[in-house]
N, CA, C and O atoms as a DFTB+ gen file, in Angstrom:
340 C
 N C O
     1  1     126.522     132.477      54.375
     2  2     125.841     132.691      55.378
     3  2     124.683     132.166      56.233
     4  3     123.452     132.180      56.214
     5  1     125.885     131.599      57.149
     6  2     124.396     130.697      58.147
     7  2     123.273     131.341      58.747
     8  3     123.772     132.363      59.220
     9  1     122.110     131.353      58.997
    10  2     121.133     131.472      59.442
    11  2     121.106     131.177      60.452
    12  3     120.438     130.143      60.473
    13  1     121.639     131.590      62.101
    14  2     121.197     130.952      63.425
    15  2     119.907     130.588      63.866
    16  3     119.125     131.518      64.068
    17  1     119.601     129.685      64.017
    18  2     118.022     129.805      65.080
    19  2     117.742     130.313      65.973
    20  3     118.511     130.718      66.845
    21  1     116.127     130.432      65.937
    22  2     115.769     131.766      66.909
    23  2     115.798     131.068      67.470
    24  3     115.463     129.981      67.001
    25  1     116.428     131.175      69.614
    26  2     116.556     130.576      70.856
    27  2     114.799     130.443      70.754
    28  3     114.494     129.525      71.515
    29  1     113.434     131.069      70.043
    30  2     112.119     130.256      71.116
    31  2     111.925     129.180      70.028
    32  3     110.967     128.428      70.208
    33  1     112.908     128.926      68.591
    34  2     112.424     128.263      67.632
    35  2     113.232     126.541      68.476
    36  3     112.597     125.491      68.375
    37  1     114.738     126.578      69.289
    38  2     115.291     126.226      69.838
    39  2     114.305     124.726      71.316
    40  3     113.787     125.337      72.251
    41  1     114.215     123.882      71.370
    42  2     113.489     123.128      72.498
    43  2     113.632     122.981      72.983
    44  3     114.161     121.873      72.892
    45  1     113.598     123.574      74.741
    46  2     113.795     122.822      75.923
    47  2     114.715     121.554      75.267
    48  3     114.705     121.095      74.125
    49  1     115.741     121.071      76.799
    50  2     116.512     119.969      76.395
    51  2     116.110     119.036      77.610
    52  3     116.718     118.044      78.011
    53  1     114.869     119.625      78.130
    54  2     113.890     118.717      79.224
    55  2     112.805     118.606      78.305
    56  3     112.462     119.339      77.378
    57  1     112.003     116.783      79.067
    58  2     110.479     116.874      78.182
    59  2     109.901     115.810      79.075
    60  3     110.444     114.815      79.552
    61  1     108.809     116.206      79.174
    62  2     107.789     115.848      81.235
    63  2     106.759     114.498      80.116
    64  3     106.519     114.845      78.959
    65  1     106.429     113.570      80.426
    66  2     105.543     113.095      80.646
    67  2     104.287     112.910      81.509
    68  3     104.745     112.606      82.610
    69  1     102.954     112.930      81.601
    70  2     102.192     112.670      82.941
    71  2     101.058     111.722      82.304
    72  3     100.254     111.748      81.372
    73  1     101.533     110.721      83.533
    74  2     100.796     109.446      83.424
    75  2      99.430     110.127      84.422
    76  3      99.754     110.832      85.378
    77  1      98.244     109.932      84.206
    78  2      97.020     110.057      84.368
    79  2      96.699     108.337      84.569
    80  3      95.957     107.748      83.783
    81  1      97.303     107.712      85.618
    82  2      96.207     106.166      86.457
    83  2      94.680     105.855      87.088
    84  3      93.681     106.554      86.919
    85  1      94.750     104.994      87.623
    86  2      94.080     104.625      88.149
    87  2      93.550     104.878      89.217
    88  3      92.426     105.330      89.436
    89  1      94.481     104.542      90.020
    90  2      94.995     105.441      91.866
    91  2      95.981     106.655      91.910
    92  3      96.043     107.290      92.963
    93  1      96.753     107.024      90.853
    94  2      97.335     108.215      90.937
    95  2      98.451     109.076      89.671
    96  3      99.297     108.773      88.830
    97  1      98.153     109.611      89.914
    98  2      99.167     110.815      88.834
    99  2     100.393     110.803      88.682
   100  3     100.904     111.276      89.698
   101  1     101.592     110.339      87.508
   102  2     102.707     110.183      87.417
   103  2     103.017     111.512      86.719
   104  3     102.094     112.011      86.075
   105  1     104.436     112.280      86.769
   106  2     104.974     112.894      86.240
   107  2     106.456     112.529      86.256
   108  3     106.954     112.005      87.253
   109  1     107.270     112.843      84.993
   110  2     108.466     112.755      85.067
   111  2     109.348     113.353      83.547
   112  3     109.091     113.366      82.343
   113  1     110.191     113.685      84.192
   114  2     110.842     114.735      83.901
   115  2     112.709     114.439      83.482
   116  3     113.677     114.255      84.220
   117  1     112.606     114.493      82.304
   118  2     114.441     113.796      81.737
   119  2     114.589     115.133      80.815
   120  3     114.050     116.224      80.632
   121  1     115.902     114.162      80.260
   122  2     116.825     114.785      79.494
   123  2     117.275     114.131      78.247
   124  3     118.492     114.024      78.397
   125  1     116.893     113.541      76.876
   126  2     118.027     112.595      76.558
   127  2     118.865     113.086      75.726
   128  3     118.738     114.255      75.360
   129  1     119.858     112.311      75.278
   130  2     121.538     112.872      75.579
   131  2     121.682     112.293      74.194
   132  3     120.910     111.430      73.774
   133  1     123.109     112.990      73.197
   134  2     123.432     112.730      72.247
   135  2     123.277     111.526      72.016
   136  3     123.425     111.437      70.797
   137  1     122.995     110.177      72.566
   138  2     122.153     109.118      71.928
   139  2     120.733     108.353      71.903
   140  3     120.139     107.298      71.680
   141  1     120.630     110.011      72.398
   142  2     119.081     109.637      72.635
   143  2     118.093     108.807      73.367
   144  3     116.904     108.492      73.319
   145  1     119.401     108.563      74.223
   146  2     118.911     107.520      75.711
   147  2     117.869     108.821      77.281
   148  3     118.416     109.740      77.891
   149  1     117.054     108.567      77.371
   150  2     115.996     109.117      78.270
   151  2     116.833     109.131      79.624
   152  3     116.882     108.104      80.301
   153  1     117.368     110.073      79.948
   154  2     117.724     109.909      81.075
   155  2     116.722     110.758      82.726
   156  3     116.595     111.974      82.874
   157  1     116.196     109.718      83.674
   158  2     115.425     110.691      84.314
   159  2     116.027     111.977      85.308
   160  3     116.822     111.938      86.247
   161  1     115.311     113.095      84.693
   162  2     116.098     114.390      86.123
   163  2     114.490     114.293      87.703
   164  3     114.602     114.321      88.929
   165  1     113.762     114.229      87.179
   166  2     112.614     114.219      88.720
   167  2     111.347     113.120      88.406
   168  3     111.489     112.219      87.579
   169  1     110.386     113.271      88.999
   170  2     110.021     111.863      88.874
   171  2     108.712     112.171      90.351
   172  3     108.906     112.090      91.564
   173  1     107.624     112.473      89.698
   174  2     106.655     112.963      90.881
   175  2     105.095     112.419      90.794
   176  3     104.617     112.251      89.672
   177  1     104.556     112.231      91.589
   178  2     103.475     110.620      91.815
   179  2     102.806     111.221      93.326
   180  3     103.342     111.398      94.420
   181  1     101.522     111.423      92.890
   182  2     100.498     111.889      93.657
   183  2      98.775     110.745      93.817
   184  3      97.888     110.597      92.976
   185  1      98.845     110.402      94.625
   186  2      97.299     109.377      94.790
   187  2      96.164     110.495      94.654
   188  3      95.828     111.556      95.181
   189  1      95.521     109.068      92.975
   190  2      93.920     110.145      92.958
   191  2      93.136     108.849      92.994
   192  3      93.844     107.842      92.948
   193  1      91.978     108.676      93.059
   194  2      91.151     107.722      93.621
   195  2      90.311     107.523      92.195
   196  3      89.209     106.985      92.300
   197  1      90.671     107.840      91.140
   198  2      90.102     107.311      90.084
   199  2      89.409     106.034      89.946
   200  3      88.224     105.967      89.618
   201  1      90.160     104.997      90.201
   202  2      89.702     103.961      90.085
   203  2      88.419     103.652      91.488
   204  3      87.271     103.231      91.342
   205  1      88.918     103.923      92.409
   206  2      87.772     103.408      93.577
   207  2      86.461     104.730      93.184
   208  3      85.293     104.675      93.570
   209  1      86.838     105.415      92.662
   210  2      85.439     106.586      92.094
   211  2      84.380     105.630      91.213
   212  3      83.273     105.202      91.543
   213  1      85.017     105.482      90.163
   214  2      84.002     104.143      89.615
   215  2      83.688     102.727      89.689
   216  3      83.124     102.052      88.828
   217  1      84.175     102.315      90.963
   218  2      84.418     100.881      91.782
   219  2      82.779     101.085      92.114
   220  3      81.823     100.353      91.855
   221  1      82.891     102.957      93.096
   222  2      82.078     102.515      93.687
   223  2      80.624     103.504      93.452
   224  3      79.564     103.335      94.056
   225  1      80.848     104.355      92.614
   226  2      79.997     105.537      92.020
   227  2      79.680     105.119      90.761
   228  3      78.544     105.421      90.395
   229  1      80.510     104.377      89.825
   230  2      80.349     104.027      88.543
   231  2      80.527     105.156      87.766
   232  3      80.144     105.042      86.602
   233  1      81.107     106.437      88.166
   234  2      81.702     107.540      88.597
   235  2      82.798     108.228      88.582
   236  3      83.660     107.585      89.181
   237  1      83.435     109.804      87.965
   238  2      84.337     109.843      89.137
   239  2      83.523     111.185      89.529
   240  3      82.675     111.785      88.868
   241  1      83.920     111.398      90.502
   242  2      83.424     112.163      91.654
   243  2      84.052     113.885      92.016
   244  3      85.227     114.034      92.351
   245  1      83.076     115.104      91.889
   246  2      83.448     116.470      91.205
   247  2      84.545     116.680      92.105
   248  3      85.261     117.639      91.819
   249  1      84.941     115.816      93.426
   250  2      86.136     116.206      94.410
   251  2      87.243     115.520      93.278
   252  3      87.817     116.118      92.368
   253  1      87.322     114.412      93.557
   254  2      88.284     113.762      92.458
   255  2      88.621     114.391      90.849
   256  3      89.729     114.241      90.335
   257  1      87.342     115.202      90.075
   258  2      88.127     115.628      89.640
   259  2      89.080     116.971      89.668
   260  3      89.882     117.305      88.796
   261  1      88.716     117.800      91.164
   262  2      88.754     118.563      91.687
   263  2      90.646     118.352      92.228
   264  3      91.737     118.798      92.584
   265  1      89.915     117.487      91.945
   266  2      91.850     117.036      92.783
   267  2      92.871     116.548      91.628
   268  3      94.093     116.648      91.521
   269  1      92.251     116.196      91.118
   270  2      93.091     116.030      89.478
   271  2      93.215     117.226      89.520
   272  3      93.594     117.632      90.618
   273  1      93.044     118.005      88.740
   274  2      93.210     119.497      88.671
   275  2      93.975     120.704      89.164
   276  3      94.495     121.693      88.647
   277  1      93.792     120.100      90.649
   278  2      94.895     121.120      91.193
   279  2      96.338     119.669      91.130
   280  3      97.323     120.399      91.244
   281  1      96.656     118.871      91.073
   282  2      97.553     117.801      91.321
   283  2      97.912     118.684      89.899
   284  3      98.836     119.491      90.002
   285  1      97.266     118.576      88.662
   286  2      98.008     119.088      86.995
   287  2      98.198     120.478      87.270
   288  3      99.132     120.894      86.585
   289  1      97.802     121.179      87.838
   290  2      98.281     122.506      87.881
   291  2      99.925     122.981      88.603
   292  3     100.665     123.891      88.231
   293  1     100.142     121.897      89.847
   294  2     100.881     121.892      90.161
   295  2     102.161     121.386      89.378
   296  3     103.229     121.998      89.389
   297  1     101.933     120.186      88.689
   298  2     102.653     120.078      88.151
   299  2     103.152     120.974      86.560
   300  3     104.196     120.967      85.908
   301  1     101.854     121.668      86.395
   302  2     102.408     122.649      85.425
   303  2     104.066     123.358      85.957
   304  3     105.201     123.194      85.511
   305  1     103.559     124.123      87.018
   306  2     104.187     124.772      87.433
   307  2     105.399     124.071      87.739
   308  3     106.230     124.962      87.565
   309  1     106.258     122.690      88.203
   310  2     106.735     121.990      87.948
   311  2     107.586     122.369      86.492
   312  3     108.719     122.833      86.362
   313  1     106.765     122.052      85.658
   314  2     107.772     121.972      84.424
   315  2     108.169     123.293      84.087
   316  3     109.254     123.528      83.556
   317  1     107.059     124.453      84.470
   318  2     107.841     125.676      83.961
   319  2     108.584     126.139      84.556
   320  3     109.047     127.253      84.312
   321  1     108.975     125.282      85.687
   322  2     110.357     125.345      86.135
   323  2     111.674     124.548      85.674
   324  3     112.717     124.226      86.243
   325  1     111.270     124.418      84.677
   326  2     112.108     123.354      84.546
   327  2     112.617     123.706      82.554
   328  3     113.121     123.043      81.647
   329  1     111.982     125.421      82.771
   330  2     112.127     125.998      81.289
   331  2     110.898     124.841      80.434
   332  3     111.562     124.617      79.423
   333  1     109.839     124.178      80.279
   334  2     109.133     123.067      79.616
   335  2     107.785     123.847      79.459
   336  3     107.548     124.496      80.478
   337  1     106.666     124.002      78.320
   338  2     106.225     124.794      77.678
   339  2     105.390     124.388      77.982
   340  3     104.310     124.837      77.599
């Protein structure tokens, strides 16, 4: 008799990647098909002036850190809507 896998142990079909770049933060949500190919479902990109701060002040300002935190909270909400933990 086979033991069914509990629903909590089955990973969601969607996956997410967050990239923090010099000028923006990007969220890509996608799904792998049976052949292992990744297909993009949604892509979001928000500006974030990390490089500008470093160039001007040689550090990242508190304002930019707060802005990054807000963007990441928004992205987390989007990921939850897709069932991505």
